[in-house]
C-alpha positions as CSV (number, residue, x, y, z in Angstrom):
1,X,-15.8,18.3,13.3
2,X,-16.2,16.1,9.8
3,X,-14.4,13.1,9.5
4,X,-10.7,12.7,8.3
5,X,-9.5,10.7,5.5
6,X,-5.8,10.3,4.5
7,X,-5.0,8.8,1.1
8,X,-1.1,8.1,0.3
9,X,-0.4,8.1,-3.7
10,X,-3.3,11.0,-4.1
11,X,-2.3,12.2,-7.5
12,X,-3.2,8.5,-8.9
13,X,-6.6,8.0,-10.7
14,X,-8.3,6.4,-8.7
15,X,-7.3,7.9,-5.8
16,X,-8.9,11.4,-7.5
17,X,-12.4,9.4,-7.7
18,X,-11.9,8.5,-4.2
19,X,-10.8,11.9,-2.7
20,X,-14.3,13.3,-4.5
21,X,-16.3,10.9,-3.4
22,X,-14.8,11.8,0.1
23,X,-14.9,15.4,-0.2
24,X,-18.6,14.8,-2.0
25,X,-19.1,13.6,1.4
26,X,-18.4,16.0,4.2
27,X,-15.7,14.5,4.9
28,X,-11.9,16.6,5.7
29,X,-9.4,14.9,3.0
30,X,-5.4,15.4,3.3
31,X,-3.0,13.8,0.1
32,X,0.1,12.7,-0.6
33,X,1.2,12.9,-3.5
34,X,3.6,13.5,-5.9
35,X,2.1,15.1,-8.6
36,X,0.2,17.9,-6.7
37,X,-0.7,19.0,-9.6
38,X,-3.2,16.5,-10.5
39,X,-5.1,17.6,-6.8
40,X,-6.0,21.2,-8.0
41,X,-8.9,20.8,-8.5
42,X,-9.3,18.8,-5.2
43,X,-7.5,21.3,-3.6
44,X,-9.8,24.4,-4.3
45,X,-12.8,22.1,-3.0
46,X,-10.4,22.2,0.4
47,X,-8.7,19.0,0.7
48,X,-5.2,19.2,2.1
49,X,-2.0,18.8,0.2
50,X,1.0,17.0,1.0
51,X,4.1,17.3,-1.6
52,X,6.0,13.9,-1.1
53,X,6.7,10.6,-1.6
54,X,4.7,7.1,0.0
55,X,8.6,6.1,1.1
56,X,9.8,9.2,3.0
57,X,8.6,8.2,6.5
58,X,8.9,12.1,7.5
59,X,6.0,13.0,5.0
60,X,4.0,10.4,5.9
61,X,3.7,10.8,9.5
62,X,3.3,14.8,8.6
63,X,0.5,13.9,6.6
64,X,-1.1,11.5,9.1
65,X,-0.5,14.6,11.4
66,X,-2.1,16.9,9.2
67,X,-5.4,14.4,9.0
68,X,-5.2,14.3,12.5
69,X,-5.5,18.7,12.7
70,X,-8.6,18.1,10.7
71,X,-10.1,15.7,12.1
72,X,-10.3,17.2,15.2
73,X,-7.2,14.9,16.7
74,X,-8.0,11.7,14.9
75,X,-7.8,10.0,12.0
76,X,-10.8,8.1,10.7
77,X,-9.7,6.0,7.7
78,X,-6.4,5.8,5.1
79,X,-6.3,4.9,1.9
80,X,-3.2,3.2,0.1
81,X,-3.1,3.8,-3.3
82,X,0.9,3.8,-4.5
83,X,1.8,1.3,-7.5
84,X,3.8,0.8,-10.1
85,X,3.7,-2.1,-12.8
86,X,6.5,-4.7,-14.1
87,X,5.9,-7.1,-16.5
88,X,8.7,-9.0,-17.9
89,X,10.0,-12.5,-17.4
90,X,12.5,-12.9,-14.5
91,X,15.9,-13.6,-16.3
92,X,15.2,-10.4,-18.1
93,X,14.8,-8.2,-14.7
94,X,17.7,-6.9,-12.7
95,X,17.3,-7.1,-8.9
96,X,17.2,-3.5,-8.2
97,X,14.2,-3.2,-10.8
98,X,12.8,-6.3,-8.6
99,X,13.8,-4.5,-5.6
100,X,12.1,-1.0,-6.8
101,X,8.8,-3.0,-6.9
102,X,8.9,-4.4,-4.2
103,X,10.1,-1.1,-2.2
104,X,7.1,1.1,-4.4
105,X,4.5,-0.9,-3.3
106,X,5.3,-3.2,-0.1
107,X,7.3,-1.3,2.0
108,X,5.9,2.3,1.1
109,X,2.3,0.0,2.0
110,X,4.0,-0.7,5.7
111,X,5.1,2.5,6.4
112,X,1.9,3.5,6.2
113,X,0.2,0.7,8.1
114,X,2.4,1.5,10.7
115,X,2.2,5.3,11.1
116,X,-1.6,5.2,10.8
117,X,-1.6,2.5,13.6
118,X,0.3,4.3,15.5
119,X,-1.8,7.2,15.4
120,X,-5.0,5.3,15.9
121,X,-4.1,3.2,19.0
122,X,-4.2,6.8,20.7
123,X,-7.6,8.0,19.0
124,X,-9.8,4.4,19.3
125,X,-9.4,3.4,16.0
126,X,-10.2,4.0,12.1
127,X,-9.8,2.4,9.2
128,X,-7.4,1.2,6.6
129,X,-8.1,0.1,3.1
130,X,-5.0,-1.3,0.7
131,X,-4.6,-2.1,-3.0
132,X,-3.5,-5.1,-4.2
133,X,-4.0,-6.7,-7.7
134,X,-5.6,-10.1,-9.4
135,X,-1.6,-10.8,-9.7
136,X,-2.0,-11.5,-6.2
137,X,-4.0,-14.8,-6.8
138,X,-3.5,-15.6,-10.2
139,X,-1.0,-17.1,-12.0
140,X,-0.4,-14.4,-14.7
141,X,3.1,-14.5,-17.4
142,X,5.7,-12.2,-16.8
143,X,4.1,-10.3,-13.4
144,X,6.3,-12.0,-11.4
145,X,7.9,-8.8,-9.4
146,X,4.0,-7.1,-9.1
147,X,2.6,-10.2,-7.8
148,X,4.9,-11.0,-5.3
149,X,4.6,-7.1,-4.0
150,X,0.8,-7.7,-3.6
151,X,1.1,-11.0,-1.9
152,X,2.9,-9.3,0.0
153,X,0.4,-6.8,0.6
154,X,-2.9,-9.4,0.6
155,X,-0.5,-11.2,3.6
156,X,0.5,-8.0,5.6
157,X,-3.7,-7.3,5.6
158,X,-4.4,-10.8,7.2
159,X,-1.9,-10.3,10.0
160,X,-2.4,-6.6,10.6
161,X,-6.1,-7.2,10.9
162,X,-5.6,-9.5,13.5
163,X,-2.9,-7.8,15.3
164,X,-5.1,-4.7,15.7
165,X,-8.5,-6.5,16.1
166,X,-9.2,-5.6,19.7
167,X,-7.9,-2.1,19.4
168,X,-11.3,-1.1,17.0
169,X,-9.1,-1.2,13.7
170,X,-10.2,-2.8,10.5
171,X,-7.7,-3.5,7.8
172,X,-9.0,-4.7,4.4
173,X,-8.1,-4.6,0.4
174,X,-9.2,-4.2,-3.4
175,X,-7.4,-6.4,-5.6
176,X,-8.3,-5.0,-9.1
177,X,-7.7,-6.8,-12.4
178,X,-7.1,-4.3,-15.0
179,X,-8.0,-1.0,-14.9
180,X,-8.4,2.1,-17.1
181,X,-5.6,4.1,-15.7
182,X,-2.2,6.1,-16.4
183,X,-0.5,2.7,-15.3
184,X,-2.2,0.5,-17.1
185,X,-1.3,2.0,-20.5
186,X,1.5,-0.2,-21.1
187,X,-0.5,-2.9,-21.3
188,X,-3.6,-1.3,-23.7
189,X,-1.3,0.4,-25.4
190,X,-2.4,-1.8,-28.7
191,X,-5.5,-2.9,-30.2
192,X,-4.0,-6.4,-30.0
193,X,-3.1,-6.0,-26.2
194,X,-6.0,-4.7,-25.3
195,X,-8.5,-7.3,-26.7
196,X,-6.0,-10.1,-25.6
197,X,-6.6,-8.3,-22.0
198,X,-9.9,-8.4,-22.2
199,X,-10.2,-11.5,-23.4
200,X,-9.1,-13.3,-20.2
201,X,-11.7,-11.2,-18.4
202,X,-14.9,-12.9,-17.5
203,X,-16.9,-9.9,-17.5
204,X,-15.2,-9.0,-21.1
205,X,-14.7,-5.3,-20.4
206,X,-12.1,-3.2,-18.3
207,X,-12.1,-1.5,-14.6
208,X,-13.0,2.1,-14.6
209,X,-11.4,3.9,-11.6
210,X,-14.9,4.6,-10.2
211,X,-15.8,1.3,-9.3
212,X,-12.6,0.5,-7.4
213,X,-13.0,4.0,-5.4
214,X,-16.7,3.3,-5.0
215,X,-15.3,-0.1,-2.8
216,X,-12.8,1.8,-1.2
217,X,-15.2,4.5,-0.4
218,X,-17.2,1.9,1.0
219,X,-14.7,-0.1,2.9
220,X,-13.2,3.8,4.5
221,X,-17.2,5.1,5.4
222,X,-19.7,1.9,5.5
223,X,-18.6,-1.0,5.8
224,X,-19.9,-2.6,8.9
225,X,-17.8,-3.4,11.7
226,X,-17.1,-7.1,12.2
227,X,-15.1,-6.8,8.4
228,X,-11.7,-6.8,8.5
229,X,-9.1,-8.8,6.8
230,X,-10.5,-9.2,3.5
231,X,-9.5,-9.2,-0.4
232,X,-12.1,-7.9,-2.1
233,X,-11.3,-9.0,-6.2
234,X,-12.4,-6.3,-8.4
235,X,-11.6,-8.7,-11.5
236,X,-14.1,-9.2,-13.3
237,X,-14.7,-12.4,-11.6
238,X,-10.9,-12.7,-13.7
239,X,-9.8,-14.7,-10.5
240,X,-12.4,-16.4,-9.6
241,X,-14.9,-17.1,-12.7
242,X,-14.6,-19.5,-15.7
243,X,-17.0,-18.7,-18.4
């Protein structure tokens, strides 16, 4: 039977590209998505769609079970692609809004981690990939909420990689910079804002979803077994390079 993968946040732009790549490679793909209409093309190719929220524990468990069912009782890998963005200074952010960013990004990641690892411990291991952000590494104006959430994901990836290192579970993350997705539209809504954002990137261009998806695909399917606890900075050099 084909390897089976679960994508949590399956209706995001990057998730749709990743799902297509996995299907093209002959894998079974299960998507947990809120906007199932965006997943129709993958569904038509055999992907299994679970409608629901990544913070709904019952739906996450259901998605893992469906992925296991189509993987001969085991799930090979899980990608977490749930995100939100709040760009506003702390004095203009209410606690409820801050907590919403934390729950959407970090709490959902933890729920995916705990649910998937519980399954993988019974079936001999697997791979998980989470989504961070350049904001977790580089201090960016008005990014306090998302930096806290994504910084938490990076710390969780490192510690969980240690926790499960002897149990054949490999856990890594990608940390993209600005990427051409629906989520980024608020940053790219004007020519001036786009120019300013691109000017901060050493490569002077915005990421394409394919670039993020291809890295996540590699981590799920082809990365060496000794790779765990790592964060891959897919930001055009923004966090580490000055030109």
